[in-house]
Each structure stands twice: as structure tokens, then as C-alpha cells.
N, C-alpha and C positions, 0 to 999 in steps of 0.2 A: 799544728794549730787547729783549733776547733772553730767552726763557723756555723752559726745557727740563725736561720731566718724563720719568721712566723708569718703565715698568711691566714687571715681570718675570713672564713666564709660564713654564710648565714647560720648553718647548724654545726659546722665542723671547723676545726683549726688544723692547719698542717705545718709541722715543723720540718724544714728542710735542713738536714745536718750534713756537714762535710768535714773531713779531716780525720784525726785520730781521737778516739774516746778512750781515755785511760784514767788511772787514779788521780792524776794531777788536774784533770779538767771535767771529770764526770759530774762534779758539783754544778758546773755551768749548765749541763744538760738537765739535771734535776731542777735547777732554778727556773729554767725555761718552761719545763712541764708544770712546775709548781705555780708559776705565774698564771697559767691557764686554768688549772684546777681551782686555785684560790678565787678566780673570777667566775667560778661556776661553769666552766667549759669542760665537759667530760667526753666529748666526741673528738678524738685526736688521731691524726695520721702522722706517723714519723716516716719521712722520706729519707732513706738511708743510702741512696745511690752513690753519694760522694764519700761515704765512710770507708776508710781502708783498714781500720783496726778498731776493735772494741774489746776492752778488758772486762773482767767480771764486774767491775764498778759500773760500767756502762750498762751491762745486762741488768744489774740490780735496779738502776734508774728506770729502765723500761718496765720491769716487772712491778716495781712499786707504783709507777704511774698507772699501769693497767689495773692494778688492784684498786687504786683510788677511784679510777673512772668507773669500774664495774660496781663499786659501792653506790654509785649515783646513777645507775642504769646506763652508763656510757661504755666506752671501750677505747683502747689504744690499738690501732692497727698499723701494720708496717707496710710501707710501699717501696718498691724498687730496691730491695737490699742488694748490695754488691755481692759478688760471688763469695768473697771472704766472709762477709757478715752472714750470708746464708749458711755457710759452713759452721760458723760460731754458734748460730742459733740451733742448728741441728745437733752439734756436739753437746750443747747444754740441755738438749731435750726441750727447747722452747719453741721449736717450729710447730709443735702440736698445740700450744696454748695461745699463740698469737695468730690472728688472721693476717696472712701475708699476700700482698698483691704485687704483681709486676708493674702495674701502671698506677701512678699516683691518682689520676682522675677516677679510676675504678675504685680505689680505696676510699676516696672522698665520697663517691657516689654510693658506696655500700652502706652508708648510714641512713 
């Protein structure tokens, strides 16, 4: 099961995601990101400490959101990825395009 909570700060929004992200529910993640970008919020942190699995559909949602944010001078940054998600990002070669922070507060403060 996928659980997503959104915290809105003055300049940044943080999505805390936990569970498995796969083809059956990646749309929920896309919708959560889309809700922010549609509201003109382009500085987003994805806190992934509770995610134990992410398929290519989940990775696509992250990349698509980052592209949308960068179009508007924002960014999507990743905080506290679990060991498994760190591996997935590295295997997909995405660890070099995302700014990744161990600490969510550091990720929020980086904007």
C-alpha cells in the first residue's frame, strides 16, 4: 500500500512517501506531485525513507516531476532514500541528476 502525506512550508513542499511504488499505484504519486505543480509549487522534496520498492513507473513519476519543476526554475530533491531506493536510483543512473539528501530538513533548507 502507498501512503503519501504532503507538508507545505513557505517556499517548499515535502511529500513523505511510504510503501511500495509500482505500476498499480505510481499514478497516485504522479497525482500528488501534479497537485503541487498545478498550484504553482515547484520546489518539492520527496522524502522516501519509508519506500521499500520503486518500479520504473515510480522513477518516471520522479523524473517527470523534476522536469516540470525545472521548467519553472524549481527542483525536485530527494530526502532520506532507503537503502533499496538508493540502489534503484544508482542502477538507473538517476543518482547523478537528483540532489539527494540524507536529512529531510537539509533538503528543505537547500532551496
